[in-house]
PDB file of N, CA, C and O in Angstrom, chain B, residues numbered from 101:
ATOM      1  N   MET B 101     117.344 146.249 111.414  1.00  0.00           N
ATOM      2  CA  MET B 101     116.989 147.550 111.936  1.00  0.00           C
ATOM      3  C   MET B 101     116.398 148.436 110.811  1.00  0.00           C
ATOM      4  O   MET B 101     115.500 149.244 111.051  1.00  0.00           O
ATOM      5  N   PHE B 102     116.914 148.267 109.608  1.00  0.00           N
ATOM      6  CA  PHE B 102     116.436 149.103 108.502  1.00  0.00           C
ATOM      7  C   PHE B 102     114.981 148.789 108.163  1.00  0.00           C
ATOM      8  O   PHE B 102     114.176 149.701 107.975  1.00  0.00           O
ATOM      9  N   ILE B 103     114.644 147.510 108.084  1.00  0.00           N
ATOM     10  CA  ILE B 103     113.261 147.127 107.768  1.00  0.00           C
ATOM     11  C   ILE B 103     112.329 147.535 108.912  1.00  0.00           C
ATOM     12  O   ILE B 103     111.227 148.026 108.666  1.00  0.00           O
ATOM     13  N   ALA B 104     112.755 147.338 110.136  1.00  0.00           N
ATOM     14  CA  ALA B 104     111.927 147.706 111.278  1.00  0.00           C
ATOM     15  C   ALA B 104     111.689 149.218 111.317  1.00  0.00           C
ATOM     16  O   ALA B 104     110.587 149.667 111.633  1.00  0.00           O
ATOM     17  N   SER B 105     112.708 149.988 111.001  1.00  0.00           N
ATOM     18  CA  SER B 105     112.532 151.434 110.950  1.00  0.00           C
ATOM     19  C   SER B 105     111.554 151.834 109.849  1.00  0.00           C
ATOM     20  O   SER B 105     110.736 152.734 110.036  1.00  0.00           O
ATOM     21  N   GLY B 106     111.639 151.175 108.722  1.00  0.00           N
ATOM     22  CA  GLY B 106     110.700 151.448 107.639  1.00  0.00           C
ATOM     23  C   GLY B 106     109.271 151.102 108.002  1.00  0.00           C
ATOM     24  O   GLY B 106     108.338 151.820 107.642  1.00  0.00           O
ATOM     25  N   GLU B 107     109.099 149.996 108.719  1.00  0.00           N
ATOM     26  CA  GLU B 107     107.761 149.620 109.163  1.00  0.00           C
ATOM     27  C   GLU B 107     107.194 150.633 110.149  1.00  0.00           C
ATOM     28  O   GLU B 107     106.018 150.990 110.076  1.00  0.00           O
ATOM     29  N   LEU B 108     108.025 151.091 111.063  1.00  0.00           N
ATOM     30  CA  LEU B 108     107.584 152.114 112.011  1.00  0.00           C
ATOM     31  C   LEU B 108     107.220 153.414 111.312  1.00  0.00           C
ATOM     32  O   LEU B 108     106.200 154.027 111.630  1.00  0.00           O
ATOM     33  N   LEU B 109     108.036 153.833 110.375  1.00  0.00           N
ATOM     34  CA  LEU B 109     107.754 155.054 109.618  1.00  0.00           C
ATOM     35  C   LEU B 109     106.452 154.917 108.830  1.00  0.00           C
ATOM     36  O   LEU B 109     105.626 155.830 108.830  1.00  0.00           O
ATOM     37  N   ALA B 110     106.269 153.786 108.163  1.00  0.00           N
ATOM     38  CA  ALA B 110     105.028 153.552 107.424  1.00  0.00           C
ATOM     39  C   ALA B 110     103.829 153.526 108.364  1.00  0.00           C
ATOM     40  O   ALA B 110     102.770 154.058 108.029  1.00  0.00           O
ATOM     41  N   GLY B 111     103.981 152.920 109.525  1.00  0.00           N
ATOM     42  CA  GLY B 111     102.896 152.877 110.497  1.00  0.00           C
ATOM     43  C   GLY B 111     102.508 154.256 110.978  1.00  0.00           C
ATOM     44  O   GLY B 111     101.327 154.544 111.172  1.00  0.00           O
ATOM     45  N   LEU B 112     103.508 155.117 111.173  1.00  0.00           N
ATOM     46  CA  LEU B 112     103.218 156.501 111.576  1.00  0.00           C
ATOM     47  C   LEU B 112     102.512 157.276 110.490  1.00  0.00           C
ATOM     48  O   LEU B 112     101.617 158.071 110.776  1.00  0.00           O
ATOM     49  N   THR B 113     102.903 157.055 109.233  1.00  0.00           N
ATOM     50  CA  THR B 113     102.246 157.806 108.145  1.00  0.00           C
ATOM     51  C   THR B 113     100.797 157.367 107.947  1.00  0.00           C
ATOM     52  O   THR B 113      99.970 158.158 107.495  1.00  0.00           O
ATOM     53  N   VAL B 114     100.486 156.125 108.279  1.00  0.00           N
ATOM     54  CA  VAL B 114      99.120 155.643 108.139  1.00  0.00           C
ATOM     55  C   VAL B 114      98.197 156.279 109.176  1.00  0.00           C
ATOM     56  O   VAL B 114      96.984 156.329 108.972  1.00  0.00           O
ATOM     57  N   LEU B 115      98.743 156.753 110.257  1.00  0.00           N
ATOM     58  CA  LEU B 115      97.938 157.346 111.323  1.00  0.00           C
ATOM     59  C   LEU B 115      97.324 158.695 110.918  1.00  0.00           C
ATOM     60  O   LEU B 115      96.310 159.100 111.486  1.00  0.00           O
ATOM     61  N   PHE B 116      97.913 159.382 109.964  1.00  0.00           N
ATOM     62  CA  PHE B 116      97.455 160.717 109.594  1.00  0.00           C
ATOM     63  C   PHE B 116      96.768 160.699 108.239  1.00  0.00           C
ATOM     64  O   PHE B 116      97.241 160.048 107.308  1.00  0.00           O
ATOM     65  N   ARG B 117      95.663 161.404 108.128  1.00  0.00           N
ATOM     66  CA  ARG B 117      94.859 161.401 106.921  1.00  0.00           C
ATOM     67  C   ARG B 117      95.632 161.906 105.704  1.00  0.00           C
ATOM     68  O   ARG B 117      95.452 161.393 104.599  1.00  0.00           O
ATOM     69  N   ARG B 118      96.478 162.893 105.896  1.00  0.00           N
ATOM     70  CA  ARG B 118      97.252 163.456 104.784  1.00  0.00           C
ATOM     71  C   ARG B 118      98.245 162.474 104.172  1.00  0.00           C
ATOM     72  O   ARG B 118      98.478 162.500 102.964  1.00  0.00           O
ATOM     73  N   THR B 119      98.819 161.624 104.983  1.00  0.00           N
ATOM     74  CA  THR B 119      99.881 160.740 104.510  1.00  0.00           C
ATOM     75  C   THR B 119      99.439 159.266 104.455  1.00  0.00           C
ATOM     76  O   THR B 119     100.257 158.373 104.235  1.00  0.00           O
ATOM     77  N   TYR B 120      98.152 159.031 104.656  1.00  0.00           N
ATOM     78  CA  TYR B 120      97.615 157.674 104.722  1.00  0.00           C
ATOM     79  C   TYR B 120      97.901 156.864 103.458  1.00  0.00           C
ATOM     80  O   TYR B 120      98.375 155.731 103.534  1.00  0.00           O
ATOM     81  N   LYS B 121      97.618 157.434 102.330  1.00  0.00           N
ATOM     82  CA  LYS B 121      97.770 156.711 101.053  1.00  0.00           C
ATOM     83  C   LYS B 121      99.233 156.433 100.732  1.00  0.00           C
ATOM     84  O   LYS B 121      99.566 155.369 100.212  1.00  0.00           O
ATOM     85  N   PHE B 122     100.093 157.376 101.038  1.00  0.00           N
ATOM     86  CA  PHE B 122     101.545 157.166 100.862  1.00  0.00           C
ATOM     87  C   PHE B 122     102.022 156.074 101.786  1.00  0.00           C
ATOM     88  O   PHE B 122     102.799 155.214 101.373  1.00  0.00           O
ATOM     89  N   GLY B 123     101.571 156.086 103.037  1.00  0.00           N
ATOM     90  CA  GLY B 123     101.968 155.074 104.010  1.00  0.00           C
ATOM     91  C   GLY B 123     101.540 153.672 103.602  1.00  0.00           C
ATOM     92  O   GLY B 123     102.253 152.703 103.859  1.00  0.00           O
ATOM     93  N   LEU B 124     100.379 153.563 102.967  1.00  0.00           N
ATOM     94  CA  LEU B 124      99.927 152.250 102.500  1.00  0.00           C
ATOM     95  C   LEU B 124     100.879 151.671 101.454  1.00  0.00           C
ATOM     96  O   LEU B 124     101.214 150.487 101.489  1.00  0.00           O
ATOM     97  N   LEU B 125     101.306 152.523 100.526  1.00  0.00           N
ATOM     98  CA  LEU B 125     102.212 152.041  99.479  1.00  0.00           C
ATOM     99  C   LEU B 125     103.574 151.669 100.076  1.00  0.00           C
ATOM    100  O   LEU B 125     104.169 150.664  99.686  1.00  0.00           O
ATOM    101  N   VAL B 126     104.058 152.466 101.007  1.00  0.00           N
ATOM    102  CA  VAL B 126     105.355 152.179 101.631  1.00  0.00           C
ATOM    103  C   VAL B 126     105.266 150.890 102.429  1.00  0.00           C
ATOM    104  O   VAL B 126     106.152 150.040 102.338  1.00  0.00           O
ATOM    105  N   TYR B 127     104.194 150.736 103.216  1.00  0.00           N
ATOM    106  CA  TYR B 127     104.087 149.534 104.036  1.00  0.00           C
ATOM    107  C   TYR B 127     103.909 148.293 103.172  1.00  0.00           C
ATOM    108  O   TYR B 127     104.456 147.239 103.495  1.00  0.00           O
ATOM    109  N   PHE B 128     103.152 148.396 102.080  1.00  0.00           N
ATOM    110  CA  PHE B 128     102.971 147.215 101.217  1.00  0.00           C
ATOM    111  C   PHE B 128     104.285 146.762 100.635  1.00  0.00           C
ATOM    112  O   PHE B 128     104.553 145.562 100.567  1.00  0.00           O
ATOM    113  N   SER B 129     105.109 147.696 100.214  1.00  0.00           N
ATOM    114  CA  SER B 129     106.423 147.300  99.646  1.00  0.00           C
ATOM    115  C   SER B 129     107.295 146.625 100.702  1.00  0.00           C
ATOM    116  O   SER B 129     107.987 145.651 100.404  1.00  0.00           O
ATOM    117  N   ILE B 130     107.268 147.129 101.918  1.00  0.00           N
ATOM    118  CA  ILE B 130     108.062 146.528 102.993  1.00  0.00           C
ATOM    119  C   ILE B 130     107.515 145.157 103.369  1.00  0.00           C
ATOM    120  O   ILE B 130     108.280 144.207 103.538  1.00  0.00           O
ATOM    121  N   ALA B 131     106.187 145.049 103.501  1.00  0.00           N
ATOM    122  CA  ALA B 131     105.561 143.786 103.873  1.00  0.00           C
ATOM    123  C   ALA B 131     105.769 142.734 102.800  1.00  0.00           C
ATOM    124  O   ALA B 131     105.972 141.560 103.108  1.00  0.00           O
ATOM    125  N   LEU B 132     105.719 143.153 101.532  1.00  0.00           N
ATOM    126  CA  LEU B 132     105.954 142.200 100.452  1.00  0.00           C
ATOM    127  C   LEU B 132     107.409 141.708 100.464  1.00  0.00           C
ATOM    128  O   LEU B 132     107.676 140.533 100.211  1.00  0.00           O
ATOM    129  N   ASN B 133     108.333 142.610 100.756  1.00  0.00           N
ATOM    130  CA  ASN B 133     109.742 142.217 100.866  1.00  0.00           C
ATOM    131  C   ASN B 133     109.946 141.208 101.982  1.00  0.00           C
ATOM    132  O   ASN B 133     110.632 140.205 101.789  1.00  0.00           O
ATOM    133  N   VAL B 134     109.367 141.455 103.135  1.00  0.00           N
ATOM    134  CA  VAL B 134     109.496 140.530 104.259  1.00  0.00           C
ATOM    135  C   VAL B 134     108.850 139.193 103.928  1.00  0.00           C
ATOM    136  O   VAL B 134     109.392 138.142 104.273  1.00  0.00           O
ATOM    137  N   THR B 135     107.700 139.218 103.265  1.00  0.00           N
ATOM    138  CA  THR B 135     107.015 137.978 102.895  1.00  0.00           C
ATOM    139  C   THR B 135     107.864 137.145 101.943  1.00  0.00           C
ATOM    140  O   THR B 135     107.995 135.934 102.122  1.00  0.00           O
ATOM    141  N   VAL B 136     108.438 137.784 100.939  1.00  0.00           N
ATOM    142  CA  VAL B 136     109.280 137.043  99.980  1.00  0.00           C
ATOM    143  C   VAL B 136     110.499 136.451 100.683  1.00  0.00           C
ATOM    144  O   VAL B 136     110.867 135.307 100.417  1.00  0.00           O
ATOM    145  N   LEU B 137     111.119 137.205 101.563  1.00  0.00           N
ATOM    146  CA  LEU B 137     112.278 136.692 102.300  1.00  0.00           C
ATOM    147  C   LEU B 137     111.905 135.513 103.196  1.00  0.00           C
ATOM    148  O   LEU B 137     112.634 134.525 103.286  1.00  0.00           O
ATOM    149  N   ASP B 138     110.743 135.641 103.862  1.00  0.00           N
ATOM    150  CA  ASP B 138     110.302 134.541 104.732  1.00  0.00           C
ATOM    151  C   ASP B 138     110.063 133.263 103.937  1.00  0.00           C
ATOM    152  O   ASP B 138     110.483 132.183 104.355  1.00  0.00           O
ATOM    153  N   TRP B 139     109.391 133.379 102.792  1.00  0.00           N
ATOM    154  CA  TRP B 139     109.126 132.193 101.966  1.00  0.00           C
ATOM    155  C   TRP B 139     110.402 131.660 101.346  1.00  0.00           C
ATOM    156  O   TRP B 139     110.556 130.447 101.199  1.00  0.00           O
ATOM    157  N   SER B 140     111.316 132.540 100.981  1.00  0.00           N
ATOM    158  CA  SER B 140     112.554 132.095 100.309  1.00  0.00           C
ATOM    159  C   SER B 140     113.505 131.368 101.241  1.00  0.00           C
ATOM    160  O   SER B 140     114.139 130.389 100.849  1.00  0.00           O
ATOM    161  N   PHE B 141     113.607 131.849 102.482  1.00  0.00           N
ATOM    162  CA  PHE B 141     114.580 131.274 103.402  1.00  0.00           C
ATOM    163  C   PHE B 141     113.975 130.248 104.348  1.00  0.00           C
ATOM    164  O   PHE B 141     114.665 129.761 105.243  1.00  0.00           O
ATOM    165  N   GLY B 142     112.707 129.911 104.171  1.00  0.00           N
ATOM    166  CA  GLY B 142     112.099 128.856 104.961  1.00  0.00           C
ATOM    167  C   GLY B 142     112.013 129.150 106.444  1.00  0.00           C
ATOM    168  O   GLY B 142     112.287 128.276 107.266  1.00  0.00           O
ATOM    169  N   LEU B 143     111.640 130.360 106.795  1.00  0.00           N
ATOM    170  CA  LEU B 143     111.436 130.700 108.207  1.00  0.00           C
ATOM    171  C   LEU B 143     110.260 129.912 108.770  1.00  0.00           C
ATOM    172  O   LEU B 143     109.505 129.307 108.009  1.00  0.00           O
ATOM    173  N   PRO B 144     110.096 129.909 110.071  1.00  0.00           N
ATOM    174  CA  PRO B 144     108.990 129.140 110.664  1.00  0.00           C
ATOM    175  C   PRO B 144     107.632 129.550 110.063  1.00  0.00           C
ATOM    176  O   PRO B 144     107.416 130.707 109.704  1.00  0.00           O
ATOM    177  N   LEU B 145     106.753 128.591 109.969  1.00  0.00           N
ATOM    178  CA  LEU B 145     105.472 128.782 109.297  1.00  0.00           C
ATOM    179  C   LEU B 145     104.649 129.918 109.901  1.00  0.00           C
ATOM    180  O   LEU B 145     104.005 130.676 109.177  1.00  0.00           O
ATOM    181  N   GLN B 146     104.673 130.034 111.223  1.00  0.00           N
ATOM    182  CA  GLN B 146     103.886 131.086 111.880  1.00  0.00           C
ATOM    183  C   GLN B 146     104.336 132.468 111.434  1.00  0.00           C
ATOM    184  O   GLN B 146     103.501 133.332 111.168  1.00  0.00           O
ATOM    185  N   ALA B 147     105.637 132.689 111.349  1.00  0.00           N
ATOM    186  CA  ALA B 147     106.160 133.974 110.934  1.00  0.00           C
ATOM    187  C   ALA B 147     105.843 134.238 109.462  1.00  0.00           C
ATOM    188  O   ALA B 147     105.510 135.362 109.085  1.00  0.00           O
ATOM    189  N   THR B 148     105.948 133.205 108.642  1.00  0.00           N
ATOM    190  CA  THR B 148     105.660 133.337 107.227  1.00  0.00           C
ATOM    191  C   THR B 148     104.198 133.649 106.971  1.00  0.00           C
ATOM    192  O   THR B 148     103.884 134.487 106.126  1.00  0.00           O
ATOM    193  N   LEU B 149     103.313 132.998 107.680  1.00  0.00           N
ATOM    194  CA  LEU B 149     101.878 133.255 107.519  1.00  0.00           C
ATOM    195  C   LEU B 149     101.498 134.640 108.031  1.00  0.00           C
ATOM    196  O   LEU B 149     100.635 135.299 107.451  1.00  0.00           O
ATOM    197  N   LEU B 150     102.133 135.084 109.107  1.00  0.00           N
ATOM    198  CA  LEU B 150     101.867 136.440 109.601  1.00  0.00           C
ATOM    199  C   LEU B 150     102.303 137.481 108.596  1.00  0.00           C
ATOM    200  O   LEU B 150     101.563 138.425 108.319  1.00  0.00           O
ATOM    201  N   ALA B 151     103.501 137.323 108.042  1.00  0.00           N
ATOM    202  CA  ALA B 151     103.973 138.280 107.044  1.00  0.00           C
ATOM    203  C   ALA B 151     103.091 138.266 105.812  1.00  0.00           C
ATOM    204  O   ALA B 151     102.810 139.319 105.241  1.00  0.00           O
ATOM    205  N   THR B 152     102.655 137.100 105.396  1.00  0.00           N
ATOM    206  CA  THR B 152     101.775 136.984 104.233  1.00  0.00           C
ATOM    207  C   THR B 152     100.434 137.667 104.486  1.00  0.00           C
ATOM    208  O   THR B 152      99.921 138.380 103.624  1.00  0.00           O
ATOM    209  N   SER B 153      99.881 137.448 105.651  1.00  0.00           N
ATOM    210  CA  SER B 153      98.569 138.048 105.955  1.00  0.00           C
ATOM    211  C   SER B 153      98.680 139.572 106.078  1.00  0.00           C
ATOM    212  O   SER B 153      97.752 140.283 105.693  1.00  0.00           O
ATOM    213  N   LEU B 154      99.782 140.079 106.601  1.00  0.00           N
ATOM    214  CA  LEU B 154      99.976 141.534 106.669  1.00  0.00           C
ATOM    215  C   LEU B 154     100.132 142.147 105.279  1.00  0.00           C
ATOM    216  O   LEU B 154      99.614 143.232 105.017  1.00  0.00           O
ATOM    217  N   ALA B 155     100.841 141.460 104.392  1.00  0.00           N
ATOM    218  CA  ALA B 155     101.000 141.949 103.021  1.00  0.00           C
ATOM    219  C   ALA B 155      99.639 141.934 102.304  1.00  0.00           C
ATOM    220  O   ALA B 155      99.304 142.878 101.588  1.00  0.00           O
ATOM    221  N   LEU B 156      98.865 140.872 102.498  1.00  0.00           N
ATOM    222  CA  LEU B 156      97.545 140.809 101.855  1.00  0.00           C
ATOM    223  C   LEU B 156      96.588 141.840 102.431  1.00  0.00           C
ATOM    224  O   LEU B 156      95.773 142.403 101.700  1.00  0.00           O
ATOM    225  N   ALA B 157      96.675 142.091 103.716  1.00  0.00           N
ATOM    226  CA  ALA B 157      95.801 143.116 104.322  1.00  0.00           C
ATOM    227  C   ALA B 157      96.143 144.503 103.792  1.00  0.00           C
ATOM    228  O   ALA B 157      95.245 145.300 103.521  1.00  0.00           O
ATOM    229  N   SER B 158      97.435 144.799 103.640  1.00  0.00           N
ATOM    230  CA  SER B 158      97.802 146.112 103.094  1.00  0.00           C
ATOM    231  C   SER B 158      97.403 146.208 101.622  1.00  0.00           C
ATOM    232  O   SER B 158      97.008 147.278 101.159  1.00  0.00           O
ATOM    233  N   LEU B 159      97.503 145.105 100.884  1.00  0.00           N
ATOM    234  CA  LEU B 159      97.046 145.116  99.499  1.00  0.00           C
ATOM    235  C   LEU B 159      95.538 145.366  99.430  1.00  0.00           C
ATOM    236  O   LEU B 159      95.070 146.088  98.549  1.00  0.00           O
ATOM    237  N   TYR B 160      94.793 144.786 100.334  1.00  0.00           N
ATOM    238  CA  TYR B 160      93.350 145.013 100.383  1.00  0.00           C
ATOM    239  C   TYR B 160      93.042 146.495 100.608  1.00  0.00           C
ATOM    240  O   TYR B 160      92.148 147.046  99.965  1.00  0.00           O
ATOM    241  N   LEU B 161      93.774 147.139 101.511  1.00  0.00           N
ATOM    242  CA  LEU B 161      93.555 148.572 101.760  1.00  0.00           C
ATOM    243  C   LEU B 161      93.934 149.411 100.550  1.00  0.00           C
ATOM    244  O   LEU B 161      93.289 150.421 100.269  1.00  0.00           O
ATOM    245  N   ILE B 162      94.960 149.009  99.842  1.00  0.00           N
ATOM    246  CA  ILE B 162      95.352 149.726  98.619  1.00  0.00           C
ATOM    247  C   ILE B 162      94.258 149.588  97.557  1.00  0.00           C
ATOM    248  O   ILE B 162      93.937 150.554  96.865  1.00  0.00           O
ATOM    249  N   VAL B 163      93.689 148.388  97.428  1.00  0.00           N
ATOM    250  CA  VAL B 163      92.630 148.176  96.449  1.00  0.00           C
ATOM    251  C   VAL B 163      91.412 149.047  96.804  1.00  0.00           C
ATOM    252  O   VAL B 163      90.726 149.539  95.908  1.00  0.00           O
ATOM    253  N   GLN B 164      91.144 149.239  98.084  1.00  0.00           N
ATOM    254  CA  GLN B 164      90.036 150.098  98.489  1.00  0.00           C
ATOM    255  C   GLN B 164      90.248 151.544  98.046  1.00  0.00           C
ATOM    256  O   GLN B 164      89.279 152.268  97.819  1.00  0.00           O
ATOM    257  N   GLU B 165      91.493 151.966  97.922  1.00  0.00           N
ATOM    258  CA  GLU B 165      91.838 153.336  97.530  1.00  0.00           C
ATOM    259  C   GLU B 165      92.245 153.430  96.059  1.00  0.00           C
ATOM    260  O   GLU B 165      92.899 154.394  95.662  1.00  0.00           O
ATOM    261  N   ARG B 166      91.869 152.448  95.253  1.00  0.00           N
ATOM    262  CA  ARG B 166      92.355 152.381  93.868  1.00  0.00           C
ATOM    263  C   ARG B 166      91.949 153.575  93.021  1.00  0.00           C
ATOM    264  O   ARG B 166      92.694 153.951  92.116  1.00  0.00           O
ATOM    265  N   THR B 167      90.801 154.186  93.276  1.00  0.00           N
ATOM    266  CA  THR B 167      90.410 155.345  92.463  1.00  0.00           C
ATOM    267  C   THR B 167      91.326 156.530  92.705  1.00  0.00           C
ATOM    268  O   THR B 167      91.619 157.297  91.789  1.00  0.00           O
ATOM    269  N   THR B 168      91.774 156.675  93.941  1.00  0.00           N
ATOM    270  CA  THR B 168      92.702 157.756  94.249  1.00  0.00           C
ATOM    271  C   THR B 168      94.032 157.552  93.547  1.00  0.00           C
ATOM    272  O   THR B 168      94.602 158.493  92.995  1.00  0.00           O
ATOM    273  N   TYR B 169      94.523 156.326  93.570  1.00  0.00           N
ATOM    274  CA  TYR B 169      95.798 156.033  92.903  1.00  0.00           C
ATOM    275  C   TYR B 169      95.655 156.143  91.383  1.00  0.00           C
ATOM    276  O   TYR B 169      96.593 156.551  90.699  1.00  0.00           O
ATOM    277  N   ALA B 170      94.486 155.780  90.858  1.00  0.00           N
ATOM    278  CA  ALA B 170      94.266 155.900  89.404  1.00  0.00           C
ATOM    279  C   ALA B 170      94.295 157.360  88.987  1.00  0.00           C
ATOM    280  O   ALA B 170      94.863 157.700  87.949  1.00  0.00           O
ATOM    281  N   ARG B 171      93.680 158.233  89.794  1.00  0.00           N
ATOM    282  CA  ARG B 171      93.718 159.682  89.482  1.00  0.00           C
ATOM    283  C   ARG B 171      95.147 160.220  89.544  1.00  0.00           C
ATOM    284  O   ARG B 171      95.499 161.132  88.796  1.00  0.00           O
ATOM    285  N   LEU B 172      95.952 159.675  90.411  1.00  0.00           N
ATOM    286  CA  LEU B 172      97.314 160.143  90.538  1.00  0.00           C
ATOM    287  C   LEU B 172      98.132 159.844  89.274  1.00  0.00           C
ATOM    288  O   LEU B 172      98.975 160.645  88.871  1.00  0.00           O
ATOM    289  N   PHE B 173      97.875 158.685  88.654  1.00  0.00           N
ATOM    290  CA  PHE B 173      98.652 158.279  87.494  1.00  0.00           C
ATOM    291  C   PHE B 173      98.010 158.587  86.159  1.00  0.00           C
ATOM    292  O   PHE B 173      98.587 158.294  85.112  1.00  0.00           O
ATOM    293  N   GLU B 174      96.823 159.172  86.179  1.00  0.00           N
ATOM    294  CA  GLU B 174      96.186 159.473  84.910  1.00  0.00           C
ATOM    295  C   GLU B 174      96.781 160.747  84.314  1.00  0.00           C
ATOM    296  O   GLU B 174      97.190 161.661  85.030  1.00  0.00           O
ATOM    297  N   SER B 175      96.816 160.776  83.024  1.00  0.00           N
ATOM    298  CA  SER B 175      97.463 161.877  82.324  1.00  0.00           C
ATOM    299  C   SER B 175      96.419 162.734  81.605  1.00  0.00           C
ATOM    300  O   SER B 175      95.485 162.208  80.999  1.00  0.00           O
ATOM    301  N   ASP B 176      96.587 164.070  81.679  1.00  0.00           N
ATOM    302  CA  ASP B 176      95.697 164.990  80.989  1.00  0.00           C
ATOM    303  C   ASP B 176      96.313 165.498  79.707  1.00  0.00           C
ATOM    304  O   ASP B 176      95.698 166.303  79.008  1.00  0.00           O
ATOM    305  N   ALA B 177      97.486 165.060  79.386  1.00  0.00           N
ATOM    306  CA  ALA B 177      98.160 165.515  78.164  1.00  0.00           C
ATOM    307  C   ALA B 177      97.440 164.952  76.942  1.00  0.00           C
ATOM    308  O   ALA B 177      97.175 163.752  76.858  1.00  0.00           O
ATOM    309  N   THR B 178      97.130 165.837  75.997  1.00  0.00           N
ATOM    310  CA  THR B 178      96.481 165.381  74.771  1.00  0.00           C
ATOM    311  C   THR B 178      97.265 165.758  73.556  1.00  0.00           C
ATOM    312  O   THR B 178      96.856 165.449  72.437  1.00  0.00           O
TER     313      THR B 178
END
């Protein structure tokens, strides 16, 4: 229930422009967790491949927004 709630919350944040980038990061962490668990515990191949493809798709979207994330972590302190 906890992981499903997190996925729903991340899905809702991706729907809105203001929270889109935050939702991508949240969903990627959840999808990566599910993917690692699926591969570790030997779940059926279809479920494992679905989780892997969802994690890769969210990583692709994060890479598309990499300049925004780079600006977030860049420091102006001199």
